[in-house]
N, C-alpha and C positions, 0 to 999 in steps of 0.2 A: 504494500500500500504506500502510495506517495502522498505527501501532504505539504502544502505551502505553509510556512510559518513566518511570523513577524518577529523581529528581534530588536531590542533596544540594548545599546552598549554604552557604558560609562567608565571612564578611567579615573580612578581616585588613587593618588599616590602612585605606587608601582603596580597596582592591581587593576585588572579589567573585570567589570561586573556586567552580567548579561541577564536580560529578562526576555523570555521567549513565550509567545502565545500564538494561537491560531490567528490567521489573517482576518477571519470573520468574527473575531471576539467582540462582543458589545463593549463599548467604552465603560459603561457602568460596572460590568464584570471585571474589566482590567483594573479600574480604580479600586474595586473591592479587594481584589487579589493583592494589589500593592499595599492597601491599608492593612490587610491581615499580615503581610510580611513585616511591615513596620511595627505592628502590635507585638509580634513575636520577638523582634529585635529589642523592643522596649522592655519586654518581660525578662529577657536575658540580661539586659543592662541592670534592671532592678535587682535581680538575683545576685549578680556580681557585686553590686553596691552593698547589698545587705550582708553578704559574706565578708566583705572588706571591713564594714563597720563592726561586725561581730568579732572579727579577728583583732581589730584595734581595741575594742572594749576589753577583750580577754587579756591583751598585752598590757593595757593600762591597769587592770585589776591585779596583775601579778606583782608580788612584792619586789621592789627594786633592790639589788644588792647594795649594802651600805658601803660607803667609801671608808677605808681605814685612815685614821689620823696619822700624819707623818710621824715617824719614830725619831726621837731625839736621844742621842746618847751622850 
């Protein structure tokens, strides 16, 4: 089976990103698909941020080693 596809390409930094869909895709469906992708990326960002905050809170709650006073002889 052969099928014509429509492709969007964007270069960001050193990477190239592609979005591929059927040529007869309704624009509302394309917009919805892009929105769902953005929503997923936002969820990943939120998860990473929460993990980083948790790690920072745990590090802050750890007792810090006390510095020894300089020895005088």
